[in-house]
C-alpha positions in Angstrom: -2.0 -17.9 186.9 -0.7 -20.9 185.0 -2.7 -23.4 183.1 -1.0 -26.4 184.7 -3.2 -28.7 186.7 -1.7 -29.0 190.2 -4.3 -31.4 191.7 -2.9 -34.6 193.1 -4.0 -37.8 191.6 -4.9 -40.6 193.9 -2.2 -43.3 194.1 -3.2 -46.5 192.5 -3.4 -49.3 195.1 -1.2 -52.3 194.2 -2.9 -55.6 194.8 -0.5 -58.3 195.8 -1.4 -61.7 194.5 -0.7 -65.0 196.2 1.9 -67.1 194.5 0.5 -70.1 192.5 0.5 -73.3 194.4 1.9 -76.7 193.3 0.9 -80.2 194.3 3.7 -82.4 195.3 2.9 -85.9 194.2 4.3 -89.3 195.2 4.4 -91.7 192.2 4.0 -95.5 192.8 6.7 -97.9 191.7 6.9 -101.7 192.2 10.4 -101.7 193.7 10.7 -99.2 196.6 9.8 -101.0 199.9 6.7 -99.6 201.6 8.5 -99.1 204.9 11.1 -96.9 203.2 8.4 -94.8 201.5 6.8 -94.3 204.9 10.2 -93.3 206.5 10.8 -90.7 203.7 7.3 -89.3 204.1 7.8 -89.0 207.9 11.2 -87.5 207.8 10.8 -85.0 204.9 7.2 -84.1 205.2 6.9 -84.5 208.9 3.9 -86.8 208.7 2.8 -89.1 211.5 3.1 -92.9 210.9 -0.6 -93.1 210.1 -0.6 -90.2 207.6 2.5 -91.6 205.9 1.0 -95.0 205.7 -2.2 -93.6 204.2 -0.3 -91.6 201.5 1.8 -94.6 200.7 -1.2 -96.9 200.3 -3.1 -94.4 198.2 -0.2 -94.1 195.8 0.2 -97.9 195.8 -3.4 -98.4 194.9 -4.1 -95.5 192.6 -0.6 -95.0 191.0 0.0 -91.6 192.6 -1.0 -89.5 195.6 -0.8 -85.8 196.4 1.5 -85.5 199.4 1.1 -81.7 200.1 0.6 -78.4 198.4 3.3 -75.7 198.5 4.7 -72.7 196.6 6.6 -73.8 193.4 10.0 -73.4 195.0 9.2 -75.3 198.1 7.4 -78.1 196.2 10.3 -78.6 193.8 12.9 -78.6 196.6 11.0 -81.1 198.7 10.3 -83.3 195.7 14.0 -83.3 194.8 15.0 -84.0 198.4 12.6 -87.0 198.6 13.5 -88.4 195.2 17.2 -88.1 196.2 16.6 -90.0 199.4 15.3 -92.9 197.4 18.1 -92.8 194.8 20.7 -92.7 197.5 19.4 -96.1 198.6 19.2 -97.4 195.1 15.3 -97.2 194.9 13.4 -95.6 192.0 11.2 -93.6 194.5 9.9 -90.6 192.6 8.1 -87.4 193.5 6.9 -84.8 191.0 5.1 -81.4 191.1 2.1 -80.1 189.2 0.5 -76.7 189.2 -2.7 -76.7 191.2 -6.0 -75.8 189.4 
């Protein structure tokens, strides 16, 4: 007989981790009309009129407001899309992302 160990080792279980999440944040400015901000929130983030108004007013009063939480890629893409919507109309509307936690 040979001295080689032929017992099978148990396979290590791989643990899949959830991707980190990122907050998508609306930044307040003094130039973009409120109605336009609400329109962007409704069209890009599929908010109701009331939800969009609440987010817009919170950003207006506090300087910024978390719009939603997404994976990094989705958050960055939506932030860019929303910022571009403002810039296309000549407004300084700005959205940014920040890692959650």
